[in-house]
C-alpha positions as a Markdown table, in Angstrom:
| # | Residue | x | y | z |
|---|---|---|---|---|
| 1 | Met | -147.6 | -2.3 | -126.0 |
| 2 | Arg | -149.8 | -3.6 | -128.7 |
| 3 | Val | -150.8 | -1.7 | -131.8 |
| 4 | Gln | -154.5 | -1.7 | -132.5 |
| 5 | Arg | -155.5 | -1.9 | -136.1 |
| 6 | Glu | -158.6 | -0.2 | -137.2 |
| 7 | Thr | -161.1 | -2.4 | -139.1 |
| 8 | Gly | -162.3 | -1.4 | -142.5 |
| 9 | Tyr | -161.5 | -1.9 | -146.2 |
| 10 | Thr | -158.5 | -0.7 | -148.0 |
| 11 | Leu | -158.7 | 1.4 | -151.1 |
| 12 | Ile | -157.6 | -1.5 | -153.3 |
| 13 | Glu | -160.4 | -3.8 | -151.9 |
| 14 | Met | -163.0 | -1.1 | -152.6 |
| 15 | Leu | -161.7 | -0.5 | -156.2 |
| 16 | Val | -161.9 | -4.3 | -156.9 |
| 17 | Val | -165.5 | -4.5 | -155.7 |
| 18 | Val | -166.5 | -1.4 | -157.6 |
| 19 | Gly | -164.8 | -2.7 | -160.7 |
| 20 | Leu | -166.6 | -6.1 | -160.4 |
| 21 | Leu | -169.9 | -4.3 | -160.0 |
| 22 | Ala | -169.2 | -2.2 | -163.1 |
| 23 | Leu | -168.3 | -5.2 | -165.1 |
| 24 | Ile | -171.5 | -7.0 | -164.1 |
| 25 | Ala | -173.6 | -3.9 | -164.9 |
| 26 | Ala | -171.9 | -3.6 | -168.3 |
| 27 | Val | -172.7 | -7.2 | -169.2 |
| 28 | Ala | -176.3 | -7.1 | -168.0 |
| 29 | Ala | -177.4 | -3.7 | -169.4 |
| 30 | Pro | -177.3 | -4.5 | -173.1 |
| 31 | Thr | -179.4 | -7.6 | -172.5 |
| 32 | Phe | -182.3 | -5.4 | -171.3 |
| 33 | Thr | -181.9 | -2.8 | -174.0 |
| 34 | Ala | -181.7 | -5.4 | -176.7 |
| 35 | Asn | -184.8 | -7.2 | -175.5 |
| 36 | Asp | -186.8 | -3.9 | -175.4 |
| 37 | Ala | -185.5 | -3.0 | -178.9 |
| 38 | Ala | -186.5 | -6.5 | -180.1 |
| 39 | Ile | -190.0 | -6.1 | -178.7 |
| 40 | Leu | -190.5 | -2.7 | -180.4 |
| 41 | Asn | -189.0 | -4.0 | -183.6 |
| 42 | Arg | -191.4 | -7.0 | -183.7 |
| 43 | Ser | -194.4 | -4.7 | -183.1 |
| 44 | Ala | -193.3 | -2.2 | -185.8 |
| 45 | Thr | -192.7 | -5.1 | -188.2 |
| 46 | Glu | -196.2 | -6.4 | -187.7 |
| 47 | Val | -197.7 | -3.0 | -188.2 |
| 48 | Ala | -195.7 | -2.5 | -191.4 |
| 49 | Arg | -196.7 | -6.0 | -192.5 |
| 50 | Ala | -200.4 | -5.2 | -192.1 |
| 51 | Leu | -200.1 | -2.0 | -194.0 |
| 52 | Arg | -198.2 | -3.7 | -196.8 |
| 53 | Phe | -200.7 | -6.6 | -196.9 |
| 54 | Ala | -203.7 | -4.1 | -197.4 |
| 55 | His | -201.7 | -2.3 | -200.1 |
| 56 | Ser | -200.8 | -5.4 | -202.0 |
| 57 | Glu | -204.3 | -6.9 | -201.7 |
| 58 | Ala | -205.8 | -3.7 | -203.2 |
| 59 | Ile | -203.4 | -4.0 | -206.2 |
| 60 | Arg | -203.9 | -7.8 | -206.5 |
| 61 | Thr | -207.7 | -7.9 | -206.3 |
| 62 | Gly | -208.5 | -4.5 | -207.8 |
| 63 | Lys | -210.7 | -3.7 | -204.7 |
| 64 | Ser | -210.1 | -1.2 | -202.0 |
| 65 | Tyr | -208.5 | -2.5 | -198.8 |
| 66 | Gly | -207.2 | -0.5 | -195.8 |
| 67 | Val | -206.5 | -0.4 | -192.1 |
| 68 | Ile | -208.0 | 1.2 | -189.1 |
| 69 | Ala | -205.6 | 2.0 | -186.3 |
| 70 | Ser | -206.9 | 2.8 | -182.9 |
| 71 | Gln | -204.7 | 4.4 | -180.2 |
| 72 | Ala | -207.6 | 4.1 | -177.6 |
| 73 | Gly | -208.3 | 0.5 | -178.5 |
| 74 | Gln | -204.6 | -0.4 | -179.0 |
| 75 | Ser | -205.4 | -2.3 | -182.2 |
| 76 | Ile | -204.9 | -2.3 | -185.9 |
| 77 | Lys | -207.4 | -4.1 | -188.2 |
| 78 | Val | -207.2 | -4.7 | -191.9 |
| 79 | Tyr | -210.5 | -4.3 | -193.8 |
| 80 | Arg | -211.9 | -4.4 | -197.3 |
| 81 | Leu | -214.2 | -1.7 | -198.6 |
| 82 | Asn | -217.5 | -2.9 | -200.0 |
| 83 | Glu | -218.0 | -0.3 | -202.8 |
| 84 | Ala | -221.1 | -2.0 | -204.2 |
| 85 | Val | -223.2 | 0.0 | -201.8 |
| 86 | Asn | -223.4 | 3.8 | -201.4 |
| 87 | Pro | -221.9 | 5.0 | -199.2 |
| 88 | Pro | -219.2 | 2.3 | -199.2 |
| 89 | Val | -219.0 | 0.1 | -196.1 |
| 90 | Thr | -215.9 | -1.3 | -194.3 |
| 91 | Val | -216.0 | -5.1 | -193.9 |
| 92 | Tyr | -213.7 | -6.8 | -191.4 |
| 93 | Asp | -213.4 | -10.2 | -193.0 |
| 94 | Val | -209.8 | -10.1 | -194.1 |
| 95 | Tyr | -207.6 | -12.9 | -192.9 |
| 96 | Asp | -203.9 | -12.8 | -192.1 |
| 97 | Pro | -202.2 | -15.2 | -194.6 |
| 98 | Gln | -199.7 | -16.4 | -192.0 |
| 99 | Thr | -201.9 | -17.0 | -189.0 |
| 100 | Lys | -205.2 | -17.7 | -190.9 |
| 101 | Gln | -207.0 | -15.6 | -188.3 |
| 102 | Leu | -208.8 | -12.3 | -188.8 |
| 103 | Tyr | -206.3 | -9.6 | -189.4 |
| 104 | Asp | -206.6 | -7.8 | -186.0 |
| 105 | Leu | -203.4 | -6.8 | -184.2 |
| 106 | Arg | -203.8 | -6.2 | -180.5 |
| 107 | Phe | -201.1 | -4.3 | -178.6 |
| 108 | Asn | -200.0 | -4.4 | -175.0 |
| 109 | Ala | -200.8 | -8.1 | -175.0 |
| 110 | Gly | -198.8 | -11.2 | -176.0 |
| 111 | Leu | -196.2 | -10.8 | -178.7 |
| 112 | Leu | -197.0 | -7.1 | -179.4 |
| 113 | Asp | -196.0 | -5.6 | -176.1 |
| 114 | Ala | -195.4 | -2.1 | -177.5 |
| 115 | Ser | -198.2 | 0.5 | -177.4 |
| 116 | Ile | -199.6 | 2.7 | -180.1 |
| 117 | Thr | -198.9 | 6.3 | -179.0 |
| 118 | Gln | -200.0 | 8.1 | -182.2 |
| 119 | Val | -202.0 | 7.5 | -185.3 |
| 120 | Tyr | -201.9 | 10.2 | -187.9 |
| 121 | Phe | -203.4 | 9.9 | -191.4 |
| 122 | Lys | -203.9 | 13.4 | -192.9 |
| 123 | Phe | -205.7 | 13.7 | -196.2 |
| 124 | Lys | -205.9 | 16.6 | -198.6 |
| 125 | Gly | -209.0 | 18.6 | -198.0 |
| 126 | Phe | -209.6 | 17.2 | -194.4 |
| 127 | Leu | -208.8 | 19.5 | -191.5 |
| 128 | Leu | -208.4 | 16.7 | -189.0 |
| 129 | Pro | -206.3 | 13.5 | -189.2 |
| 130 | Gln | -208.2 | 10.2 | -189.5 |
| 131 | Thr | -207.7 | 6.7 | -188.2 |
| 132 | Tyr | -208.7 | 5.0 | -191.4 |
| 133 | Leu | -206.3 | 4.5 | -194.3 |
| 134 | Gly | -207.5 | 3.0 | -197.5 |
| 135 | Phe | -205.6 | 1.8 | -200.6 |
| 136 | Ala | -207.4 | 2.2 | -204.0 |
| 137 | Gly | -208.1 | -1.0 | -205.9 |
| 138 | Asp | -205.7 | -1.6 | -208.9 |
| 139 | Thr | -203.3 | 1.2 | -208.1 |
| 140 | Gly | -202.8 | 0.9 | -204.3 |
| 141 | Val | -202.7 | 4.7 | -203.9 |
| 142 | Pro | -203.4 | 5.6 | -200.3 |
| 143 | Lys | -206.7 | 7.4 | -200.0 |
| 144 | Tyr | -209.8 | 8.1 | -197.8 |
| 145 | Asn | -213.3 | 7.7 | -199.1 |
| 146 | Ser | -215.5 | 10.4 | -197.5 |
| 147 | Ser | -219.1 | 9.6 | -198.5 |
| 148 | Gly | -218.1 | 9.0 | -202.1 |
| 149 | Thr | -215.4 | 11.7 | -202.3 |
| 150 | Ile | -211.9 | 10.3 | -202.7 |
| 151 | Leu | -209.2 | 12.3 | -200.7 |
| 152 | Met | -205.5 | 11.6 | -201.2 |
| 153 | Leu | -203.1 | 11.0 | -198.4 |
| 154 | Glu | -201.0 | 14.0 | -197.5 |
| 155 | Thr | -199.0 | 12.4 | -194.7 |
| 156 | Gly | -199.4 | 9.3 | -192.6 |
| 157 | Tyr | -197.7 | 7.5 | -189.8 |
| 158 | Ile | -198.2 | 5.2 | -186.8 |
| 159 | Arg | -195.9 | 5.7 | -183.8 |
| 160 | Leu | -195.2 | 2.9 | -181.3 |
| 161 | Tyr | -193.5 | 3.1 | -177.8 |
| 162 | His | -191.9 | 0.6 | -175.5 |
| 163 | Asn | -189.8 | 1.3 | -172.4 |
| 164 | Gly | -188.4 | 4.6 | -173.6 |
| 165 | Leu | -187.9 | 3.5 | -177.3 |
| 166 | Thr | -190.1 | 4.7 | -180.2 |
| 167 | Ala | -190.6 | 3.5 | -183.7 |
| 168 | Thr | -192.5 | 5.3 | -186.5 |
| 169 | Ile | -194.1 | 3.5 | -189.4 |
| 170 | Thr | -194.7 | 5.9 | -192.3 |
| 171 | Ile | -196.8 | 5.6 | -195.4 |
| 172 | Ala | -195.7 | 7.5 | -198.6 |
| 173 | Pro | -198.5 | 9.6 | -200.0 |
| 174 | Val | -198.6 | 8.5 | -203.7 |
| 175 | Thr | -196.8 | 5.2 | -203.8 |
| 176 | Gly | -198.1 | 3.7 | -200.5 |
| 177 | Arg | -194.6 | 2.6 | -199.6 |
| 178 | Val | -194.3 | 1.6 | -195.9 |
| 179 | Thr | -191.1 | 2.3 | -194.0 |
| 180 | Ile | -190.0 | 1.8 | -190.4 |
| 181 | Gln | -187.9 | 4.5 | -188.7 |
């Protein structure tokens, strides 16, 4: 009489396959997370660089510079404030010193794949947050010029998002110091 063997996999064979799959997943997972973090970090660094540039130009030239951040338009533009006219007018003729192009960051496109999820610049005396942030000439103090009335920054940040990760770029009220969190 012949003994029939049932076909199938042994417990050891299954454990080896599951172990190999776990090893492959462990090696592959950090690659995706690191790439997402790098994309978010690059975008946050560019936002911080634009804010720092506007701040330093205001101090260097003695003229007001600033940024407008648009969640709807997914962009950040650096501007200078023409205070020779009343009321002052924003002029978008500021060039990025590295790229020699107009300082206009576009998100969800190209190198800046993160998206702007929140723009919050709250000024003393204003009930609603604004999308414009100016830096006073000579001092670099963060401010908002509302028809000739200067309002000081109370709190300000821009929040970015990419594949489950977030970064917040904050602006200190008096000093204009820009940090990435």
